[in-house]
C-alpha positions in Angstrom: 42.2 49.1 -39.4 43.1 52.4 -41.0 44.7 55.8 -40.3 44.0 59.4 -41.0 46.8 61.4 -42.7 46.2 65.0 -41.8 49.0 67.0 -43.3 49.2 69.3 -46.4 52.1 67.4 -47.9 51.7 63.6 -48.3 55.1 62.1 -47.6 55.1 59.4 -44.9 58.5 58.9 -43.3 60.1 55.5 -42.5 58.5 55.2 -39.1 55.1 55.9 -40.4 55.5 53.6 -43.4 56.8 50.8 -41.1 53.7 51.1 -38.9 51.5 50.7 -41.9 53.4 47.7 -43.1 53.6 46.0 -39.7 49.9 46.4 -39.1 48.9 45.4 -42.7 47.1 48.7 -43.2 45.8 49.0 -46.7 43.6 52.1 -46.4 44.4 55.8 -45.5 42.0 58.6 -45.1 43.8 61.6 -46.5 42.8 65.2 -45.8 42.4 66.7 -49.3 41.6 70.2 -48.3 39.5 72.4 -45.9 36.7 74.6 -47.0 36.1 77.9 -45.2 34.2 81.2 -45.7 36.2 83.8 -43.8 34.8 87.3 -43.7 34.6 89.5 -45.7 34.9 86.9 -48.6 31.8 86.6 -50.7 32.3 82.9 -51.6 33.6 79.8 -49.8 37.1 78.8 -50.7 39.3 75.7 -50.4 42.2 75.9 -48.0 45.6 74.2 -48.3 44.9 71.4 -50.8 47.1 68.4 -50.2 50.2 67.8 -52.3 51.5 64.2 -52.8 55.3 64.1 -52.8 55.3 60.3 -52.8 53.0 57.5 -54.0 50.7 56.1 -51.2 52.2 53.0 -49.7 48.6 51.5 -49.4 46.1 50.1 -51.8 43.2 52.5 -51.0 43.1 56.3 -50.5 39.9 57.9 -49.2 39.7 61.6 -49.6 38.5 63.6 -46.6 37.2 67.2 -46.9 36.8 69.3 -43.8 34.2 72.1 -43.7 33.9 75.0 -41.3 30.3 75.1 -40.1 30.0 78.7 -41.2 30.2 77.6 -44.9 26.8 76.0 -44.6 25.4 78.9 -42.6 26.0 81.2 -45.5 25.1 79.0 -48.5 21.6 79.1 -49.8 19.5 76.5 -51.5 20.2 78.2 -54.9 24.0 78.2 -54.5 24.3 74.7 -53.1 24.3 72.8 -56.4 27.1 74.9 -57.9 29.1 74.7 -54.6 28.8 70.9 -54.6 30.0 70.7 -58.2 33.0 72.8 -57.4 33.9 70.6 -54.4 33.6 67.4 -56.6 35.7 69.0 -59.3 38.5 69.8 -56.9 38.5 66.3 -55.3 38.7 64.8 -58.8 41.4 67.2 -59.9 43.6 66.3 -56.9 43.0 62.6 -57.4 43.6 62.6 -61.2 46.8 64.7 -60.9 48.3 62.0 -58.7 46.8 59.0 -60.5 44.4 58.1 -57.7 41.0 56.5 -58.3 39.1 56.7 -55.0 35.6 55.3 -55.0 34.6 56.8 -51.7 34.8 60.1 -49.9 34.4 61.3 -46.3 33.2 64.7 -45.2 34.0 66.2 -41.8 31.7 68.9 -40.4 30.3 69.5 -36.9 26.9 70.5 -38.3 24.3 72.1 -36.1 20.5 72.4 -36.1 21.0 75.7 -38.0 23.1 74.2 -40.8 21.9 70.6 -41.1 19.5 71.2 -43.9 22.2 72.8 -46.1 24.8 70.2 -45.1 22.5 67.3 -45.7 21.4 68.7 -49.1 25.1 68.9 -50.0 25.7 65.3 -49.0 22.7 64.0 -51.1 23.8 66.1 -54.1 27.4 65.0 -53.9 26.4 61.4 -53.6 24.2 61.7 -56.7 26.7 63.6 -58.8 29.8 61.4 -57.9 28.3 58.0 -57.6 30.8 57.5 -54.7 30.2 55.8 -51.3 29.8 58.9 -49.0 30.5 58.9 -45.3 30.7 61.7 -42.8 32.0 62.3 -39.3 29.5 62.2 -36.4 30.1 63.6 -32.9 28.8 62.0 -29.7 26.2 64.7 -29.2 24.8 64.0 -32.6 24.4 60.4 -31.7 22.6 61.2 -28.5 20.2 63.8 -30.0 19.4 62.6 -33.5 15.9 64.2 -33.2 17.6 67.6 -33.0 20.6 67.1 -35.2 19.2 64.7 -37.8 20.6 61.5 -39.4 22.9 62.4 -42.2 22.0 60.9 -45.7 25.2 58.9 -46.1 26.2 55.3 -46.5 27.8 55.1 -43.0 29.1 57.4 -40.3 32.4 57.8 -38.5 32.0 58.3 -34.8 34.7 60.8 -33.7 35.5 59.4 -30.2 37.6 62.4 -29.0 37.6 66.2 -28.4 34.8 65.8 -25.9 36.1 67.7 -22.9 36.6 71.4 -22.2 39.8 73.1 -23.3 40.6 74.7 -19.9 43.2 74.7 -17.1 41.3 72.1 -15.0 42.5 68.6 -14.2 40.4 67.0 -17.0 41.3 66.3 -20.6 39.8 67.9 -23.6 40.7 64.9 -25.8 39.0 62.1 -23.9 37.0 61.9 -20.6 35.5 58.5 -19.7 32.8 60.1 -17.6 31.7 62.4 -20.4 31.8 59.6 -23.0 29.6 57.4 -20.8 26.8 60.0 -21.0 26.5 59.3 -24.7 27.6 55.8 -25.5 24.2 54.1 -24.5 22.6 56.1 -27.3 24.5 53.9 -29.8 21.9 51.2 -29.2 19.3 53.1 -31.2 21.4 55.0 -33.7 20.4 53.7 -37.2 23.6 54.3 -39.1 26.4 51.7 -39.1 29.6 53.4 -37.8 33.3 53.3 -38.1 35.1 54.5 -35.0 37.8 57.2 -35.1 40.2 56.9 -32.1 42.7 59.5 -30.8 46.4 58.6 -30.9 47.6 62.2 -30.7 48.8 64.6 -28.1 48.7 68.3 -27.7 49.3 70.8 -25.0 47.5 73.8 -23.6 49.5 77.0 -22.9 48.2 78.3 -19.6 49.0 81.9 -18.5 47.6 83.5 -15.4 45.2 80.5 -15.0 43.7 80.8 -18.5 44.4 78.8 -21.7 45.8 81.2 -24.2 46.9 78.8 -26.9 46.5 75.2 -28.0 49.9 73.7 -29.0 49.6 71.0 -31.6 51.7 67.8 -31.6 53.3 68.5 -28.3 54.1 65.6 -25.9 55.4 65.4 -22.4 58.7 64.0 -23.7 59.5 67.3 -25.4 59.3 69.1 -22.1 60.9 66.4 -19.9 64.2 66.8 -21.9 64.1 70.6 -22.0 66.1 72.4 -19.2 64.0 75.5 -19.7 61.0 73.7 -18.2 60.4 71.9 -15.0 57.7 69.3 -14.3 55.2 70.4 -11.6 52.9 67.3 -11.8 52.2 64.3 -14.0 51.3 66.2 -17.1 52.0 69.8 -16.2 55.2 71.8 -16.9 56.3 75.3 -16.1 58.7 77.5 -18.1 61.6 78.6 -16.0 62.5 81.3 -18.4 61.3 83.0 -21.6 62.0 80.7 -24.6 60.9 79.5 -28.0 60.0 75.8 -28.4 58.6 74.1 -31.6 57.7 77.5 -33.0 55.8 78.7 -29.8 57.0 81.4 -27.4 56.8 80.8 -23.7 57.1 83.4 -21.0 58.8 82.7 -17.7 56.1 81.3 -15.4 53.8 80.0 -18.2 52.4 76.6 -17.4 51.8 73.8 -20.0 49.2 71.1 -19.7 50.0 68.1 -21.9 47.1 65.9 -23.0 47.0 62.5 -24.6 45.0 59.3 -24.4 46.6 56.3 -22.6 46.7 52.9 -24.2 44.3 51.5 -21.5 41.8 54.2 -22.3 41.9 53.3 -26.0 41.1 49.7 -25.1 38.2 50.9 -22.9 36.7 52.9 -25.7 36.6 49.9 -28.0 35.0 47.8 -25.3 32.4 50.5 -24.5 31.4 50.9 -28.1 31.1 47.2 -28.6 29.0 46.9 -25.4 26.5 49.5 -26.4 26.3 49.4 -30.2 23.8 47.5 -32.2 26.5 47.0 -34.9 29.9 45.7 -34.2 32.7 48.1 -35.1 33.0 48.2 -38.9 36.4 49.7 -39.0 38.9 51.5 -36.7 40.5 54.6 -37.9 43.3 56.1 -35.9 43.9 59.9 -35.8 46.5 60.4 -37.0 49.5 58.8 -38.8 52.4 60.9 -37.5 55.8 59.9 -36.2 55.3 61.9 -33.0 52.0 60.3 -32.3 53.3 56.8 -33.0 56.1 57.3 -30.4 53.5 57.7 -27.7 52.6 54.0 -27.7 54.2 50.6 -27.8 54.5 49.4 -31.3 52.0 46.5 -30.8 49.2 48.8 -29.5 47.3 48.8 -32.7 47.2 45.0 -32.9 46.1 44.9 -29.3 43.3 47.3 -29.9 42.2 45.5 -33.0 42.0 42.2 -31.0 39.5 43.9 -28.7 37.0 44.4 -31.6 36.6 40.6 -32.2 
C-alpha cells in the first residue's frame, strides 16, 4: 500500500505522517514536476518542481512526472532524444539535491492515438538511458481499447480508477461512477500488463452558475460548507451561496450552487472487489490519491487497512 504526494512542497504534517506510520506505508509516489508546452513557447518546459522541506518519513520515494498531452503532439522524432535526456537530468537533479536514490520512476500522461508513438518512444528511451524500472498511468479507456491506444513499453502500469464521469451539473459524479466503470473492467481479463491500482481518496467541488459548471474547486469537502453560515444545504451534496463571499480562495456569488464530489468508503471496497474479479493478475499494489490532511479526514482511520484486506 502506498500514497501519492501531489504538492509542490514536500512537508507532510502530523496527521499525514501518523497515517503513514499506522498503515506501515514505506513507499510514496511524489510528484516531481509537470511538463507543459504552452503557446507561444517554442520548447516544452518543467512546471513547479517539488521542493523537499523535510526528509521523507518512508524508505522509498518514486518520482512521478506529469505530461500535458500537447507536449507529445509537438515533439518530433528528432527532438525526442534531447527532450528525454533533459527530463532525466532534472529528475536526477531533484533526487540528488535531496539525497534521494530512486530506482524507479512513474510517468503520467493521458496519451492519445495521435501522441502514442512519441510518448512510447520517450518511455523506451528513458528506460534505456536511466536503467530504472519505468511505469506509467493507464486510464480505463486505454485498457478497453488497446488496439487503438497501444500497450505502453513499461515494466508495469498503474490503472487510474477515477475521473471517469462528466464534469457537469447532473446528479452523477465525475470522480467515480460504478455504471461507467463496469463498462471497462471486464477488459482487464485480457490486458497484458500487470497493474497497480490508484484509488481516489479526495474530494472536490463544482461551482455551478446558471446551471453550468464554471469552475472546479480543488480540495473542497461538504464539511467546509456545512459549517459556513454563508451557505445552505439544498440536498445531500449540494449547497447554495446565500450571499456573495470568498471561501478558500474562491469567490461565490449569491445564488451560486456547489456540487461536492467524493468517493464513499463502500465504493472503494467495491472497486477493489471488481478489479480482483476481472483481472488476470491480482492487485500488485494499491496507491491512494492523495496523501493530504483534508482527504484523510473524509474517512475512518481504519479504512486503508479495511481496503487492503479486500485485496487478499
